[in-house]
N, C-alpha and C positions, 0 to 999 in steps of 0.2 A: 314426777315428784310434785308438780304443781297441783295435779288432780288429787293427790293424797292429802296435801295440806288443805286443799279446798274442802275435801270430804271431812277432815278432822275439824275444820272450822265450822262446818254446818252441823256436825255432830255436837260440838260444844254448844251451839245455839239450841239444838233440840234438848239438850240436857238442862239448859237454863229454863226452857219452856216447861219441861216436866216439873222442875223444882217450883216454878211459879204456879203450876197447876196444883201441886201438892199443898203449897201454902194457901192457895185459893180454897182447896177442899177443907183444909183444917180451919180456915177462917169461916167457911160456911157452917162447919160442924159446931164451931164455937158460937157462931151467931144463932144457930138453931137451939143450942143448949141454953144460950143466955136469953133467946127470944126477945132481943132488944130491937133488931132491924125490922123494918116493915117490908112489905112486898114491893113497894115502889122503889126503895133503895136498891133492892136486889136487881130489879130490871135495868135500872140506869147503869149499874156497875157492869152488868153483862154486856150491855151495848158498848160501853167504853172499851171493854176488853176485846170485844169482837172487832171493833174498828182498828185497834192497835194491831191485832193479829193480821188483818187484811193488809195494812200498810207494811207490816213486817214481811209478809209474804211477797208483796209487790217488789220491795227492795231486793229481796233474795232472788226473785225471777230476773230482774234487770241485771243484777250482778252475774247471774248464771249466763245470761245472753252475752254480756261483755266478755266474759271469760271464754265462752264458746267461739266468738268472733276472733279473738286473739289467737286461740289455738288453731282455728281454721286458716288464718293468714300465715301463721308460722309454718303450718303444714304445707301450704302452697309454695311458699318461698323455698322451703327445704327440698321439695320434690319437683321444682320446675325444671331443673336440668335433666333429671331423670325422665320427666314427661317429654321433653324435647327429644331425648335420645330414643325413647320408645316410639315417638311419632316418626322419626327418621327411619327407625328399623321397620316400622309398619309399611312405610313407602317402599323400602327395599324389598320387604317380604312380598308386597303386592306385585312388584315387578317380577320377582322370582316366581310367584304363583302363576302369573300370566304366562311366563315362559314355560313353566312346568306343565300348565294346562295344555299349551300348544304341543309340548313334547309328548304328553300322554296321548293326545289325539293322534299324533303321528305313530306312536308305538302301537296304539290300538289298531290302526289300519294295517300295520305290518304284521301284527299277530293274527289278525283276521286272514290276511293273505297267506300266511304260513299255514294256518289251520286248514284252509281250503285246499292248499296244494297237497298236504299230507293225506287229507281225507280222500282226495281223488286218486291217489296212488294205491291206497289200501283196498278200496271197493272196486271190483272188477266186473261183476255181472250187470246185465242190462237193467234189471229191476232196481238194483241199488243205484245204478247210474241215473235212473230217472229220479230216485229220491235225492241223489246228490245234486241233480239239476235243479230240483225245487229248492234245496238248501242254498245252492249257489245263487239262485235268483233272489233269495231273501237277503243274502249277505254279499252281493256282487259289488265290484269296485264302484259302480255308479252310485249305489246307496252310500258308500263311504265318502265319495266326493260331495254328495248332497249334505251329509252330516258335517263334513269339513267346511262346506260353504256356510252352513248355519252357525258353526262355531266362530268362524272368522267374522261373519256379519255381526254376531253378538259382541265380540271383542272390539271391533271397530266402532260400533254404535256407542259402546260404553266410553271409549276413549274420546270420541268426538263430542259426546255430551259433556264431558269434563274439560273440553278444549285442551287436551294434552297433545298438542300438535306434533312435537318432536317424536313422541312415542308412536303416533299414528304413522308418521313418515317412516320411521324405522321398521314398524311392523309390516307396512306395505312393501318395503324393499325386501324384507325377509320372505314374505309371502310370495313375491314374484319368483324367487328362486325355488321355493317349495313347489309351486304350481308347475314350473318347468320340469322338475324331477318327476312329478306325477304324470305329466304328459309323456315322458319318455318311458315310464314303466308300465302304464296301463293304456288301454284303448278306451277313450272316453266318448260317450255319446254326444251328439251335437246339442241336444236339449240341456244336458247338465253343463256342458261347456259354456253355452250361451248364458245360462243362469248364473254361473260363477263369474264370468266376465262382466255381466250386467251389474251384479252386486258390487264388484270391485270398482267399476266405473262410477256407480252412484256414490260410493263412499269417497272416491277421489274428488268427485265434483263437490261433495259437501265440504271436504277439507279445503278445496280451492276457494269456495265461497267464504269460509271462515278467514282464510288468509287475505282475501281481497278486502273484506270488511275492515280488517286490521290495517291494511296498507292504505286504505282510503281515509283514514283518520288524519286530518291535517295537523293535529297536535301530538302525533306520535313521535317519540324520540327517534333520531336517525338510526341508532343501534337496533331498536325494535323493528324499524322499517326494513333494514337489511336482513334481519332474521326472517321476517315474513316473506320478503321477496325471494330469499334463498330457498324457502320452502316451496314457493311456486315453481322455481327453477327445477327443484328435485321432482316435482310433479310433471315436468315437461312443458310448462307454460312460460318459456323464456321471453317470448315477445310481449306477452301480457305483463310480465314483471318489469320489463324495460319501460313500457308505457306508464305503469303505475309509479315507477321511480321518478320519471320526468314530470308526471302530473303532480306528484307530491311537492317537488321543489318549485314547480311553477306556481302552485298555490301559496307556498311560503314566500316567494319573491313578491307576488302581488300584495299579499297581506303586509309584508314588511314595508313596501313602498307606501301603502296607504297609511301605515302607522307613522312613518317619517313625515309624510305630508301633513298629517294632523297634529304632529308634535311641533313644538316651538324651536325647531332647529334651523329654520330658514333665516339665518343671520350671517351676513358676510360669506355666503357660499357654503356654510356648514351643511345645509340640507343636501345639496347635490353631491358634496364630498362623501357624506355618510351613505347616500343612496348608491353611489358608485362602489364604495367599499362593500356594502351589503350584497348588491346584486352579483358582483363578480366572485365574492366569497361563496355565495350559494351555488354558483356554477361550478366552482372548484370543489365544493363538498359533493355535489351531484356526480362529478367526474370520479372522485375518490370512491364513492359508494358503487359506482358503475364498475370500477376496476375490482373492487372487493367481490362483487357478485359474479362478474363475467370474466375477469382476468384482463391482462394487458391487451391481448388480441381477441377481438370479438366481432362477429358479423353485425352486431348492433351498434358499432361505433359510429356509423354514418347517421343513425338516428340521434345519437347523443350530440354530434356536431350540428345537425339540423336544429335540434332544440336549443343549443347554445346560441346559434345565430338568431333564433326567434327571441330569446331572452335579451340578447344584445340590442335588438330592435326595440324591445319594450323600454329598455333603459335609455336608448337614443331619443325616444319620444319624450321621456321625462326631461332629459338634458336640453332638448330643443325648446320645450316649453319654458324651462328655467332661463335659458339664454334670451328668449324673446321677452320675458317678463322684466328683464333688467332695463329700466327706463332711463337710468342716469347715463347721460352721454359722457360726463366726466367720470372716468374710472370704469365705465361699463365695459369697454373693450378689454381692459386688463382683467376684469373679473370673469368675463366669458372665457378668455384664454386660459386663465388659471383653472377654471372648472374643467375645461377640455384636457388640460395637462393632468389633473388628478384622475380623470376617467381613463386616459391613455396609460397612466402609470399602473393603475389597478388592473387594467385589461392585459397589460404586458406580463403581469405576474403569472398568468395562466399558461404562458408559453413553456414553463418548466414541466407542465403536464401534457405538453404537445397539443395544446388547444390555442390556436391562433385566431383571435377575434378582432385584432386591430383593423384589418381591411374592411370588415363588416361595419365596425363602429365608424370608421372614416366615411364610408359610403353614406351612412344615414345622417351624419351631422354636418357634412361638408356644405350642403346647400344652405343650411341655416347660418353657418359661420360666414359664408360668402355674403348673405344678406346683412348680417351684423357689420361685416367689414365695409360694405358699401355705405351703410348708414353713417358710420364714423368717418369715412372718407369725405362724404358730403358735408359733415359737420366741420371737418378740418379745413375744407375749402372756405367756409365762412370765417373760420379763425384766421386764415391767411388774409382775407379781405380786411379784417379788423386791424391786425397789427401792421398791414402795409399801407392803410389809408393815412396813417400819421407819419409816414417816413418822410424825412426832409431830403433824402437822396444825397447824403453827405457820407463819404467813405470814412471808415474808422479802421485803425490798425489794430488787429487782434493777434494774440499769440495762439498758434494753431493748437498747441497742447492744452490751452485753456478752453477752447471751443468744444473739443471732443472729449468724450468720457475717458477715464484713465486707461491708458494702454491701447486705445483705439486709433489715435492719431496716426501712428506709424503704420497701422494696418490699412487705414483708409487711403492715405495719400503718400505713404512712405516717408523718407527722410528728406524730401525735396524742399519743403517750405518750413520755415520757422515762424514766419508771420504771414498774415493774409489780410486783404483789404475787402471789407464788407460794409454795407449800409446797415442801418438798424434793423430793417425788416429782413435782410439777408442773414444776419446773426440769429434772429429769432426763427427763421425758416430752417436753419441747420439744426437748432435745438429741437424743433418740432419733428424733423425727420428722424433724429436719433431716438426720441421718445417713442415714435410710432414703430420704428424697426425693432426696438427693444421689446415692445408689446407683441409684435406680430411674428417675430422670429420663431417662437415655439410652434406656430401654425404651419411651418414648413414640413413638419412631420405628418401633417394631415394632407400632404400633397397639394397644398394651396399656394405653391410658389407662384403659379401663373396669376391668380387674382391679386396676390400681394404685390407682385411686380407692377401690374397694371394700375393698382391703386396708388403706388408711389409715383409712377409716371404721371398719372392724372393730377396729383397734387403739384408736381413740378410744372406741368403745362398750365395749370391754373395760376400759378405764380407768374409765369411768363405773360399770361393774358393781362394780369394786373400791371406788369411793367409796360406792356404795349399801351395801355390806357394812360399810364403816367407820361408816356412820350407823345400823347395826343396834342394837337396844336391848340385846342380850346377846351375850356372847362365844360362846355355844353355836352360834348361827346361823352365825357366821363359820367356826367350826371344822368344822361339818357341810358347809360349802360347799367345803372342800378345803384351805384354807390359813389360818393364823392371821394376822389383820391387826389392827393397833392401832386401837381404836375411838376415834371422836371423841366423847368423853363429855361434855365441858363445852360450854357454849354458844359460847364463843370458838373452840373447835376446830371445831365444826360450821359456824359462820359462815366461818371460815378455809377450810374445805374447799369451801364453796360459792363463795366469792370466787375461790379458786384455779381452780375449774372454769370460772367465767365468763371469766377471763382466757385460759384455754386455748382456749375456744370461739372467742374473737376471733382468737387466734394461728393456730389450725387453719384457720379460714376464709381468712386471708391466705396461709398456706403453700400450701394446696391451689390457690387461684386463681393463685398465682404459678407453680406447676408446670405448670398447664394453661392458661396465659394466651393462648397462640396457637391453642387448639383451641376454636373458636366453637361447634361442634355439641355440646360437652360442658357448656355453660353451664347448660342446664336441669337436667341430671343433678346437677351440682355444687350448684345451688340446692336441689334436692330433698334431697340428702344433708345439707347444712348445716341445712335446716329439720328434718330427722329428728333430728339431733344436738341442736338447740336444744329440740325437744320432749322428748327424753330428759333434758336438763338441767332443763327445767321440771318434769318428773315428780319429779326428785330434790329440787327446791325444795319441791314440794308435799308430798313425804314428810317433809321437814324441818319444814314447818309443822304437819303432822298430829302428828308426834312432840312438837313444842313444845306444842301445844294439849293433847295427852293428858297431858303431864307437868305443865303449869301449871294447867289448868282442870279436869281430871278428878280433883279432889281429893275425899277423903272428907268428908262432912258438909256438902256443898253444899246439900242440901235441908234441912239443919238450921240454916241461917243464921238468926240472930236479930238483931234490932235491938239494937245495943250500948247505945244510950241513947235513951230516948224520954220526953221531959218531957210528962206529961199535964197540960197547962195549959189550962184552959177559958177563961181570960181571953185568952190570946194563942195562937190556933191556928197562927200562923206559925212558932212555935218547936217545934211538935210533932215535926218531923223534923230539927231543927236540928243535932243531934249524930249523925245517921245517917251512916255511912261505907260505902264500897264493900266488897264481900265480900273475904275474905282471899285467895281465888284471884286476883282482879283486882288486889289490892294486890301480890301476888307477880308478876303479869304486868307491872305498872308497873316494879317493880325490875329484872326481867330486860330489859325494853326500855331502861331506863337504862344497863344494862351494855352493850347493843349500841351505844347512843349514844356511850359512852365509847371504843369501838373507833375511831370516827371522830375523836374528840378526840386519841387517841394515834396517829393516822395509820396505823392497821393496815389499814383498808379505805377504799375510795373512797366519798365522800359520796353521790354520785348512785346508785351501785350499792346501798348500804345503804338508802337511802330507798325504792328499788324493792322491796327485800326486806321492809322493815317494812310498806310499803303492802300487799304481797301477804299478809304474815302477818296483819295486822289484818283484811283482807277475809276471810281464811280463818276468823278467830275469829268474825266476825259470821255467816258461813255456818254455822259449827258451832253457834252458839246458835240460829239459825233452824231448823236441821234437828233439833236436840235438843229435842223437844217436852216432854220430862219437866221441863225447866227452867221453861218459861213457861206450860205448859198448866194451867188452873184449871177445876175442875168447876163447872158452873153451879149445881147444887143444893147446899144446905147450906153456903153460903159463910160463913166464919168470919173473925174478926179476924186469925187466923194467915195466912189466905190473903191478906188485905189487906196485911199486913206483908210477905209474900213478894212481892207485886206491887210495893210501894213499893221494896223492896230491888233487884228486877230493873230497875226504871226507873232507879234510881240507878246501878246497874252499867252499864247501856247508855249513860247520859249520861257516865259516867266514861270509857268506851272512846272515845266521840266526842271528849271533851275532850283525851284523851291524843293522839289522832291530829291534832287541830287544833293543839295546842301544838307538836307535833314537825314539822308541815308536810306530812303525807301523808294528810290527810283527803280522802276522795272522796265523790262523790254516792251511790255504792253503799252506803257505810257509813251515811250519814245516812238513806237510804231503809230499810235493814235495821232500824235503830233505831226509826224511826217506825212501820214496819209491825208490829214485835213489840209495841211499847207499845200501839198502837191496837188490836191484836187482844185484848190482855188487858183494856183499858178497855171494849171492847165486851161482854166477858163480864160485867163488873160492871154495866154499864148495862142489859144484857138482864135481869139478875136484879133490877133495880129499885134498885140501890145506886149511890151516887155514888163513882166511883173517885178523885175529887180532894177528898174530904172532909178537912178539916183543913189543906188547902193553899190559900192565897189567891193564888197566882200559879203560872205554868208554868215558872219558872226555878229552882225550889228544888233540882232535881237538879244543875244547873250550879254553884250556889253551894256545895253540899256538896262537889262535886269540887274546887273551888279550895282547900279546906282539907285535902284528902286527901293530897297527895304526901308531906309530911314524916311524917305518921302512918303511911302505908302503908309507907314505907321502914322505919320503926322496927318495926312489927308483923311485917313479913316477915323482918327480921333476927332478931327474937325467935323466930319460928317455925322458922327454919332452925337456930338454936342448939338449940332443943328437939329437933328431929329428930336432930341429931348426937349429943346426949347420950343420947337414947333408943336 
């Protein structure tokens, strides 16, 4: 309809032009008849009309072009769906034509075979038989296979040139069945058979090359990769397909790691977290693709697992570099542990696909984590020195539930203690242990329980070393050791130090057993380490006892002890040693022990613990007396009254020690035996010399009676002696 209107519109314009031409002709006739216009006017008028005509013609042409374009576009839009349908039908017809061509080729061979058979049955004489032989030679089955080979080669070349992989695979599978039927029906010559198989092999190799090129493209989508590898498997190249699959995902993992390293994600562990997520997700995708291609059970599963181990090692290298790059000591350990936790979490997700990679990951990152652990243990040793150097060695009373994290107090020490006694450094040491164990407990899953336990024990032993220096007798020893530490000079400070250590041993045992509570094979090692620490604490207590004895009992003038009062009464021998008192050293010992007792009264230490310490101290005193023969050894020849006085003084001192222990409640059989053995030895010396060691004594309890009167006097004398030392 539009073309009709356009035509009428142009016709209307032509009519106007004709009218204009008529008017122009009439005008010319009029002008000729009138003979008014000149030749110049006529020429200018003609030129003007010609220009107008050209412009008019150009505008008409442009309008025609625009109309034509619009009609063409409308025609395309209206016929596009029909065009697509025709295109799809052509593809279907092309496939049908290929199948029909193959069918015609097969039917042609069958018709030829049937014609040859009928021809041979009709002709019977020899001459005709020879002619039939010539005919059969021209149309033999060999020539049919050759023709079939050419047809198949042409079809395959066409499909391969157009990269129609699926159709080539389908055709080859159909052709394999066709060739088998031909082998059963006809006797084929070796030359034709070799030619056919060679042609098929070449085309299969060409198809395999196309599929390999597709699979080697690193930017190929996974779905297309699976399709190409499935084609290789259909060609029988299963091993090659498996290698290409693993190579594809390996290249993707390497490129992904490089992209993450170059990106700005290395902030607070985001880089290593994203790397772990990416690497193990790629391994998961590779496993799923493997199952799609080969199924759940495949002889190539071992190759997949070997590849997964190798990729885990690649990730482990990245993780180790990241851990070593963490330079901050403060928070570095927790950051490293957090990175390992993320890696283990993503790695464990693969176990749902029956891919267990955690042992491999642990194997490759354990050494690095042990190095990091040792670096931080060395750092924590320095921290211990810092907060211990300022300790005043004064016990403080702390609520146990306030020291430990919420819910951990009952787990660590049970319900036995509500309060505990610790010094300032002991309180900080417990806090440090809790922080370290909180950071390190996730590493137990890395089978690092051994290094963790040894690290904790090393820290505790380092703290004991600091305490040993604090118990040193002079400041020079501590300064030579490397750092200045406040000495525990007074008896109260020393006892506070030991009480603090005793509490820490109890807490440490509970903390360690709580960390490794589900690891039964570590119980023996834990018990051994706890025993090792307890032995170290015992050595420190022994050192305290030795220092105490050296300070109190190794006083000058011990061998010059004299009887303060000795009433030489012949009438009453029982009063001969009535005013004899223990030696000044033992009086000072009594005063110091009373000071320790006062610590219990003031609730500074636990009663049971102090009783154990006093018992150990008193046994050490008896051992010291027994081993120090200069005190009680008496020469048998030339015994004098002075030797007898010395003997009586020693007997009194020994009984005095026994009575102190008896009154305070920590007397043991070892103490009584040591006292009896020492006194008996000295008595035997006098007896052997023919003297009576008990002369002037009418009973065996004189030493005990003297001791009862001693405490008040000993306190006064010791106080006077201390005042004298200060003034001097």
